[in-house]
C-alpha positions as CSV (number, residue, x, y, z in Angstrom):
1,M,-0.3,-0.1,0.0
2,D,2.7,2.5,0.6
3,K,3.8,1.8,-3.0
4,V,0.4,2.9,-3.8
5,F,0.3,6.2,-1.8
6,R,4.4,6.8,-3.0
7,L,3.3,6.5,-6.9
8,G,0.1,8.6,-6.3
9,R,2.9,11.6,-4.7
10,T,4.9,11.1,-7.8
11,V,2.3,11.3,-10.4
12,S,0.4,14.5,-8.8
13,H,3.4,16.5,-9.4
14,F,3.3,15.9,-13.1
15,K,0.5,17.3,-15.7
16,T,-2.4,15.7,-17.4
17,A,-0.5,16.4,-20.9
18,Q,2.8,14.6,-19.6
19,L,0.5,11.6,-19.0
20,G,-1.4,11.3,-22.1
21,A,2.4,12.6,-24.0
22,K,3.7,9.4,-21.8
23,F,0.9,6.8,-23.0
24,Q,1.5,8.4,-26.7
25,Y,5.0,7.9,-26.3
26,R,4.5,4.3,-25.4
27,L,1.7,3.1,-28.1
28,V,3.7,4.7,-31.1
29,K,7.0,2.7,-29.8
30,F,5.4,-0.2,-29.4
31,C,3.3,-0.6,-32.8
32,Y,7.2,0.4,-34.4
33,D,8.4,-2.6,-32.5
34,K,5.6,-5.1,-33.4
35,N,6.2,-3.7,-37.0
36,I,2.3,-2.2,-37.0
37,F,3.7,0.8,-38.6
38,P,6.2,0.3,-41.4
39,P,9.4,2.0,-40.6
40,P,10.0,5.3,-42.4
41,V,12.3,4.9,-44.9
42,K,13.7,7.3,-48.3
43,K,16.2,6.2,-50.6
44,N,19.5,7.8,-50.8
45,P,17.9,11.6,-50.1
46,H,20.1,14.3,-51.3
47,V,22.4,15.8,-48.1
48,H,24.0,18.8,-47.4
49,F,27.4,18.4,-44.9
50,V,27.4,20.5,-42.4
51,E,30.4,22.9,-40.5
52,L,30.9,22.9,-37.3
53,I,34.5,24.3,-35.7
54,P,36.6,20.8,-35.2
55,S,36.1,20.1,-31.3
56,N,36.7,17.1,-29.9
57,C,33.7,17.4,-27.1
58,S,33.1,13.8,-26.9
59,S,34.5,11.8,-24.2
60,S,33.5,8.4,-26.1
61,V,36.1,6.5,-27.9
62,F,36.0,3.9,-30.2
63,K,40.0,2.7,-31.4
64,E,41.9,-0.3,-33.1
65,G,38.5,-1.9,-31.9
66,S,37.7,-1.0,-28.8
67,F,35.3,1.0,-27.3
68,S,36.3,3.0,-24.2
69,F,33.5,5.7,-22.5
70,L,32.0,6.5,-18.8
71,N,35.8,4.8,-17.6
72,K,35.1,1.1,-19.0
73,E,36.8,-0.4,-21.8
74,K,35.2,-3.0,-24.3
75,R,36.7,-5.1,-26.9
76,F,33.8,-7.7,-29.1
77,Q,35.7,-10.8,-29.8
78,S,34.1,-11.3,-33.0
79,S,31.2,-9.1,-33.5
80,I,29.6,-6.2,-31.6
81,D,26.7,-6.9,-29.3
82,W,24.7,-3.6,-29.5
83,N,22.7,-5.4,-26.6
84,F,25.6,-5.5,-24.3
85,S,24.7,-4.9,-20.9
86,E,27.2,-6.0,-18.3
87,Y,28.6,-2.4,-17.6
88,G,25.0,-1.3,-17.3
89,Q,22.3,1.0,-19.2
90,L,24.5,4.3,-19.2
91,W,27.1,2.1,-21.1
92,N,24.8,0.6,-23.4
93,I,23.5,3.7,-24.4
94,R,26.8,5.3,-25.2
95,L,27.3,2.0,-27.3
96,N,24.3,2.9,-29.4
97,S,24.2,6.6,-29.7
98,L,27.3,6.5,-31.6
99,E,28.9,9.3,-30.1
100,Y,32.1,7.9,-30.7
101,L,32.0,8.9,-34.2
102,S,32.0,12.3,-33.7
103,H,35.6,12.1,-32.0
104,L,38.1,13.4,-33.8
105,D,40.2,10.4,-33.4
106,T,37.5,8.1,-35.2
107,S,38.8,7.0,-39.0
108,A,36.8,7.1,-41.4
109,S,37.3,3.8,-42.1
110,D,36.5,2.3,-38.4
111,G,33.6,4.9,-38.6
112,K,32.0,3.2,-41.6
113,I,32.6,-0.3,-40.3
114,V,30.7,0.5,-37.1
115,L,27.6,2.1,-38.8
116,F,27.0,-0.5,-41.4
117,D,27.2,-3.3,-38.6
118,F,24.7,-0.9,-36.7
119,I,22.2,-0.6,-39.5
120,K,22.6,-4.5,-40.3
121,E,22.2,-5.5,-36.9
122,I,19.3,-2.7,-36.0
123,K,16.2,-5.1,-36.1
124,K,17.5,-6.9,-32.9
125,N,18.8,-3.6,-31.2
126,R,16.5,-2.7,-28.0
127,T,17.2,0.9,-28.4
128,R,16.2,1.3,-32.1
129,Y,12.9,2.8,-31.2
130,D,14.4,4.7,-28.3
131,S,14.0,8.5,-29.1
132,H,16.7,9.6,-27.1
133,C,19.3,7.4,-28.3
134,A,17.5,7.9,-32.1
135,S,18.3,11.8,-31.0
136,L,21.9,11.2,-30.3
137,R,22.2,8.5,-33.6
138,I,20.7,10.9,-35.7
139,I,23.8,13.9,-34.5
140,N,26.8,11.9,-34.4
141,V,26.1,10.3,-37.8
142,I,25.6,13.7,-39.3
143,K,28.6,15.0,-37.9
144,F,30.8,12.3,-38.5
145,C,29.3,11.9,-42.3
146,S,30.0,15.7,-43.0
147,R,33.5,15.2,-41.5
148,Y,34.7,13.3,-44.0
149,Q,31.9,14.2,-46.7
150,I,30.5,10.7,-46.5
151,D,27.5,10.3,-49.3
152,I,26.7,6.7,-48.7
153,P,22.7,6.1,-49.4
154,E,22.5,3.6,-46.8
155,F,23.5,5.9,-44.4
156,N,21.5,8.5,-45.5
157,S,18.2,6.3,-45.5
158,F,19.0,5.1,-41.8
159,V,19.7,9.1,-40.9
160,F,16.3,10.0,-42.2
161,S,14.1,7.0,-40.9
162,Q,15.4,7.9,-37.5
163,A,14.7,11.5,-37.8
164,L,10.9,10.4,-39.0
165,Y,10.3,8.9,-36.5
166,V,11.7,11.0,-33.9
167,R,9.4,13.6,-35.7
168,K,6.4,11.0,-34.6
169,N,7.4,10.4,-31.1
170,S,9.4,13.0,-29.5
171,E,9.8,12.4,-25.9
172,V,7.3,15.8,-24.4
173,H,6.4,13.7,-21.6
174,L,10.1,13.9,-20.0
175,S,9.9,17.9,-21.0
176,N,13.6,17.8,-20.0
177,N,16.9,17.2,-22.0
178,H,15.9,14.7,-23.8
179,L,13.2,16.6,-25.2
180,L,15.6,19.5,-26.1
181,E,18.0,16.4,-27.9
182,N,15.1,15.6,-29.7
183,G,14.9,19.2,-31.2
184,F,18.7,19.5,-31.6
185,A,18.7,16.4,-33.5
186,L,15.6,16.9,-35.9
187,L,16.9,20.3,-36.6
188,F,20.5,18.7,-37.3
189,A,18.6,16.7,-39.9
190,S,16.8,19.5,-41.3
191,H,19.6,21.2,-42.9
192,F,21.6,17.7,-43.9
193,F,18.3,17.0,-45.8
194,G,17.1,20.4,-46.8
195,H,14.0,19.7,-45.2
196,E,12.3,23.2,-44.2
197,K,9.1,21.4,-42.7
198,L,11.2,19.3,-40.2
199,F,13.2,22.5,-39.7
200,H,9.9,24.6,-38.8
201,Y,8.6,21.7,-36.6
202,S,12.1,21.3,-34.6
203,S,12.4,25.6,-34.2
204,K,9.1,25.0,-32.9
205,V,10.1,22.3,-30.2
206,L,13.3,24.1,-29.5
207,M,11.7,27.4,-29.3
208,K,8.8,26.1,-26.9
209,A,11.4,23.7,-24.2
210,L,14.0,26.3,-24.1
211,D,11.6,29.0,-23.2
212,K,10.4,26.4,-20.2
213,Q,14.0,25.0,-19.6
214,V,16.2,28.1,-19.2
215,L,15.6,30.1,-16.1
216,A,15.7,33.8,-15.8
217,D,19.5,33.3,-14.0
218,G,20.8,31.3,-17.3
219,A,20.2,28.1,-15.4
220,H,19.3,24.8,-17.2
221,F,16.3,23.6,-14.9
222,E,17.7,20.4,-14.1
223,L,20.6,21.9,-11.9
224,C,23.3,19.6,-13.1
225,P,26.2,21.5,-14.8
226,M,27.1,18.1,-17.0
227,Y,23.9,18.6,-18.5
228,H,23.9,22.6,-18.9
229,L,27.3,22.1,-20.3
230,W,25.7,19.4,-22.8
231,T,22.6,21.8,-23.9
232,V,25.1,24.9,-24.2
233,N,27.0,22.7,-26.5
234,R,24.5,21.8,-28.7
235,L,23.2,25.0,-28.9
236,L,26.3,26.4,-30.2
237,E,26.4,23.6,-32.7
238,C,23.1,24.7,-33.9
239,L,24.0,28.2,-34.1
240,Q,27.0,27.0,-36.7
241,I,24.4,25.7,-38.7
242,L,22.0,27.9,-38.8
243,K,24.4,30.5,-39.7
244,K,25.0,28.9,-43.2
245,S,21.2,28.4,-43.8
246,S,19.1,28.5,-46.6
247,F,16.1,29.0,-44.5
248,K,14.7,32.0,-42.6
249,V,16.2,31.8,-39.3
250,K,17.2,35.4,-38.1
251,S,14.6,35.6,-35.4
252,F,15.5,31.8,-34.4
253,V,19.0,32.5,-34.3
254,D,18.6,35.8,-32.0
255,V,16.5,33.6,-29.3
256,L,19.4,31.0,-29.3
257,E,22.3,33.7,-29.0
258,K,20.6,35.3,-25.8
259,K,20.0,31.9,-24.2
260,V,23.7,30.8,-24.6
261,S,25.2,33.9,-23.1
262,A,22.5,33.7,-20.6
263,M,23.5,30.1,-19.7
264,L,27.5,30.8,-20.5
265,G,27.1,33.4,-17.7
266,W,25.3,30.7,-15.0
267,I,28.0,28.5,-15.7
268,I,30.7,30.8,-15.3
269,Q,29.7,32.1,-12.0
270,M,29.1,28.6,-10.6
271,Q,32.9,27.8,-11.6
272,F,35.1,27.5,-8.6
273,A,38.1,29.7,-8.7
274,N,40.6,26.6,-9.3
275,G,38.4,25.9,-12.2
276,S,36.5,22.9,-11.3
277,L,32.8,23.0,-11.1
278,P,30.5,21.6,-8.5
279,A,29.0,18.2,-8.8
280,V,25.4,19.1,-7.7
281,N,22.7,17.0,-8.4
282,D,23.7,14.2,-11.5
283,S,26.9,16.0,-12.5
284,S,30.2,14.0,-13.5
285,E,33.5,14.9,-15.2
286,G,34.6,13.2,-18.0
287,Y,30.6,13.0,-19.3
288,G,30.6,15.6,-21.6
289,P,32.1,18.7,-23.1
290,G,34.1,20.7,-20.3
291,I,33.7,24.4,-19.7
292,N,36.8,25.6,-21.5
293,A,36.2,23.8,-24.4
294,I,32.6,25.4,-24.4
295,L,34.1,28.9,-23.8
296,K,36.3,28.8,-26.7
297,I,33.7,27.8,-29.4
298,A,31.8,30.6,-28.2
299,Y,34.4,33.1,-28.3
300,D,35.3,31.7,-32.0
301,I,31.7,32.5,-33.3
302,G,31.4,35.8,-31.2
303,L,29.4,35.1,-28.3
304,K,30.1,36.7,-25.0
305,A,28.5,35.5,-21.6
306,S,26.0,37.4,-20.1
307,I,25.9,37.9,-16.1
308,H,22.9,37.5,-14.2
309,P,22.6,36.9,-10.7
310,L,22.4,33.7,-9.0
311,K,18.6,33.6,-8.2
312,E,15.9,31.5,-9.8
313,S,18.2,28.5,-9.9
314,G,18.4,28.5,-6.0
315,F,21.8,28.2,-6.0
316,R,23.7,31.1,-4.0
317,K,27.9,32.1,-4.4
318,F,29.6,33.8,-1.4
319,K,33.6,34.7,-2.0
320,N,36.3,36.7,-0.6
321,R,40.1,36.1,-0.5
322,N,39.9,33.3,1.9
323,F,36.4,31.5,1.6
324,E,34.6,30.1,-1.3
325,M,31.0,28.5,-0.9
326,L,28.2,27.6,-3.0
327,V,25.3,27.1,-1.3
328,D,22.3,25.2,-2.2
329,V,18.3,26.6,-1.8
330,N,16.4,24.9,-4.1
331,G,14.0,22.3,-3.0
332,L,13.5,19.4,-5.5
333,T,13.2,20.2,-9.1
334,P,11.9,21.1,-11.5
335,P,8.5,19.6,-10.6
336,E,7.7,17.7,-13.6
337,A,10.9,16.4,-14.0
338,P,12.9,15.5,-11.0
339,G,14.9,12.5,-12.6
340,H,18.1,13.8,-11.9
341,S,18.1,15.9,-8.8
342,H,19.0,15.0,-5.4
343,A,17.4,15.1,-2.0
344,D,19.9,17.8,-1.5
345,T,18.1,21.1,0.1
346,F,20.8,23.4,2.0
347,H,23.4,21.5,1.0
348,F,26.9,23.5,1.1
349,I,30.4,23.0,-1.1
350,L,33.7,25.4,0.2
351,H,36.7,25.9,-0.8
352,V,39.4,27.5,1.3
353,F,42.8,29.1,-0.2
354,G,41.1,27.9,-3.5
355,D,41.6,24.3,-3.0
356,P,38.5,22.0,-2.0
357,L,37.4,21.0,1.7
358,I,33.5,20.2,1.9
359,I,32.8,18.7,-1.4
360,D,30.0,17.6,-3.3
361,T,29.7,13.4,-3.2
362,G,28.8,13.4,-7.4
363,V,27.4,10.7,-9.0
364,S,29.4,7.0,-10.1
365,T,26.1,5.7,-11.7
366,Y,22.9,5.5,-13.1
367,E,21.8,1.8,-12.2
368,P,19.0,0.7,-9.8
369,S,21.1,0.3,-6.9
370,K,22.1,1.1,-3.3
371,L,24.8,2.8,-4.3
372,R,22.5,5.2,-7.0
373,M,20.2,5.6,-4.1
374,H,23.2,6.7,-1.5
375,E,24.5,9.3,-4.4
376,R,20.7,10.8,-4.3
377,S,20.3,11.1,-0.4
378,T,20.1,13.8,1.9
379,A,23.0,12.1,3.8
380,A,25.2,11.9,1.1
381,H,25.1,15.7,0.9
382,N,26.5,18.7,3.6
383,T,23.0,19.6,5.2
384,V,20.6,17.9,8.1
385,V,18.6,14.4,8.2
386,V,16.1,13.8,10.3
387,N,15.0,10.5,12.1
388,D,17.2,8.9,8.8
389,L,14.3,10.4,6.6
390,N,15.3,11.8,2.9
391,Q,14.2,15.5,3.0
392,S,12.4,14.4,-0.3
393,E,11.1,11.3,-1.1
394,I,13.5,9.8,-4.2
395,Y,13.3,6.2,-5.2
396,G,14.1,4.1,-7.8
397,T,16.3,5.5,-10.5
398,F,15.3,8.9,-11.7
399,R,12.1,8.9,-9.3
400,A,10.7,11.5,-6.6
401,G,6.8,11.3,-4.7
402,R,7.2,13.7,-1.9
403,R,9.5,16.9,-2.3
404,A,10.8,19.4,-0.2
405,K,10.0,23.1,-1.1
406,V,12.0,26.0,0.2
407,N,10.9,29.3,2.0
408,L,13.8,32.0,1.4
409,L,13.6,34.4,4.5
410,K,17.0,36.2,4.2
411,C,19.8,36.8,1.6
412,T,22.2,39.6,2.0
413,S,25.6,39.7,0.4
414,N,27.2,37.7,4.0
415,E,24.3,36.2,5.2
416,L,21.2,33.1,3.9
417,E,18.7,32.1,5.7
418,A,16.2,29.6,5.0
419,S,14.0,26.8,6.0
420,H,12.1,24.1,4.1
421,N,9.1,21.5,4.5
422,G,10.5,18.3,3.9
423,Y,10.0,16.9,7.3
424,Q,6.0,18.2,7.4
425,H,4.9,15.2,7.1
426,I,6.5,14.2,10.7
427,G,5.9,17.3,12.0
428,V,9.2,19.1,11.7
429,K,10.4,22.2,9.6
430,H,14.6,22.9,8.8
431,T,16.0,26.2,9.1
432,R,19.3,26.8,8.2
433,T,21.5,30.0,8.3
434,F,24.7,30.8,6.8
435,S,26.9,33.6,8.4
436,F,29.5,34.4,6.3
437,G,32.8,36.1,7.2
438,L,36.1,36.8,6.3
439,D,37.6,34.4,8.6
440,K,34.9,32.2,9.4
441,I,31.8,30.9,8.4
442,V,28.8,30.6,11.0
443,I,25.9,27.8,10.0
444,T,22.6,27.3,12.3
445,D,20.4,24.7,12.3
446,K,17.5,24.6,14.1
447,I,14.7,21.8,14.2
448,I,11.8,23.0,14.9
449,G,8.5,20.6,15.5
450,K,6.2,18.8,18.1
451,V,8.6,15.8,17.7
452,P,12.3,16.9,16.2
453,G,13.6,13.4,16.8
454,K,17.0,12.0,15.8
455,C,18.9,14.7,13.9
456,S,22.0,14.6,12.5
457,A,24.6,17.3,10.2
458,F,26.5,15.4,7.8
459,L,29.8,17.0,6.3
460,H,31.6,14.9,3.7
461,I,35.6,16.2,3.5
462,D,38.3,15.8,0.5
463,K,40.9,13.5,2.2
464,K,43.3,15.8,1.3
465,N,42.7,17.4,3.8
466,R,44.1,15.9,7.1
467,L,41.5,16.1,10.6
468,V,42.3,15.8,13.9
469,K,39.4,15.2,16.4
470,K,39.3,17.3,19.5
471,E,35.8,16.8,21.7
472,N,33.6,19.0,19.7
473,E,36.0,20.0,17.3
474,L,37.6,19.0,13.7
475,V,41.1,20.7,12.9
476,S,42.4,20.5,9.8
477,K,45.8,22.5,8.4
478,F,43.7,25.6,7.3
479,V,40.4,25.8,9.5
480,N,39.1,24.8,12.8
481,I,35.4,23.5,12.5
482,N,33.5,23.6,16.1
483,F,30.1,21.9,16.5
484,N,28.2,23.8,19.5
485,N,25.1,22.0,20.9
486,A,26.9,18.8,19.5
487,S,25.7,15.3,21.5
488,N,28.5,13.0,19.3
489,I,30.3,13.7,16.7
490,E,31.6,10.6,14.5
491,V,34.6,10.5,12.0
492,K,34.8,8.0,8.9
493,E,36.3,6.9,5.9
494,N,34.3,6.8,2.6
495,Y,34.2,7.7,-1.2
496,Y,32.9,10.3,-3.6
497,A,32.2,10.0,-6.9
498,I,34.5,11.9,-9.3
499,A,32.8,10.2,-12.5
500,F,30.7,7.4,-13.7
501,G,32.1,4.4,-12.5
502,K,35.2,6.2,-10.7
503,Q,35.4,6.5,-6.7
504,L,38.1,8.3,-4.2
505,P,38.3,8.4,-0.6
506,C,36.6,11.0,1.6
507,Y,35.9,11.8,5.4
508,V,32.1,11.8,6.4
509,V,31.6,13.6,9.2
510,K,28.4,13.0,11.3
511,I,27.3,15.4,14.2
512,D,23.8,14.3,15.9
513,F,22.3,17.2,17.9
514,S,18.8,18.0,19.2
515,G,17.0,21.1,18.4
516,E,19.9,23.4,17.4
517,L,23.3,23.0,15.9
518,V,25.9,25.7,15.6
519,T,29.1,25.5,13.4
520,T,31.3,27.6,13.0
521,I,34.2,27.0,10.3
522,R,37.0,29.2,11.7
523,L,40.6,30.3,9.7
524,N,43.7,29.1,11.9
525,K,45.6,31.5,13.1
């Protein structure tokens, strides 16, 4: 019965149109899978190669018969098993998306061998009518064929059929980065085939999705720097294509350029002084393009960042010559697409003298597992857990039921105060205050309610910082961390993710308290 109620709490956040679109998506996919609809085919459509600035934004590599991505490598002995699942679903998606074709190190001969094999085996392929995979394939094959000026009828017909399928079955029900990828793929295809109707459809999809998904401060609404950069890269590719288009594109280009400038501004503000990006929500190094590669492409095509103060995304940044701190004051968002969000309200990351001290634990897997559940959990972040419960009800791989909502009470240049209702179902409210000074940071947690229950604050500390525990205090090279009103402090070794399939050791500090905890982070004298 609990699962039924949880499902109800999950579905209640979706719009009616989303639920209808989900049913339609599955129905169309089922009909294609069962050959109720014949797959769309066009014999050798005429093609127009796209011109893009050469850039190795792909992290997937195929070389000398070996596939390497997400820190795992596979060499198939005789033939490629396109349904290979030993490394998990995300690795299989990378295999089937053909992203390695767009890697500059992939030769024309190797790429053609792989592509011919994929087309030959597609009827056995479980991803053949997955619209997200199909969208990625469309883009990567077009980029590969354009780079080497390859005009082969089988390739052209394959891309055209995939594009018509995505046109018929876009992922409107997800309303997230997948829908954007559908639109990007159709824009690529419309110019590759000179298909004006497809262009008008793709531009309509993208305009509507970008208006919704790019917030006023420039953040992509899923709030994952990894997917944010992925989206900016796609927009830059689309702008390069559009600027050489024969279609009427000026107003569309103007909109895309404004979105890119705002998104560049957001990611620049999120970047730490040491060049790293926060691994908040589902973000990981090595998944897609890096910020420096993105900024170079933007500069090369004449685009600059437009800085809007961090606000709508729910992040706040505090910085002086000693400290640099990023604070998360958003709830679990967006309501209709929470799959990449974590239960991490009031989580923060802190660098001292340019080096990480208190860190995000990142994400290392999308596989349904205890590890996936932990990496999305409240206890995996630098915030407070009450009664061993998550602030927001995350479950499965990408699902969420009950969601925490934030009430921002105060925000100045050196102080931040907010409360969230993630524990209201047990009669508790959590309020956290940050006071940011030149040589110290004070964090005050108040758990207010009829039955406060068991309260634990968590800190995840980079292992490069040697810790010494002294009563209610932790001492490291540059700072002392004091916990006033702590009933117990426990320091353990654990791991944090630096990339998919890759972890490093860290310290996890658990601070038990009742009612109120004051944490003071002070520079050593």
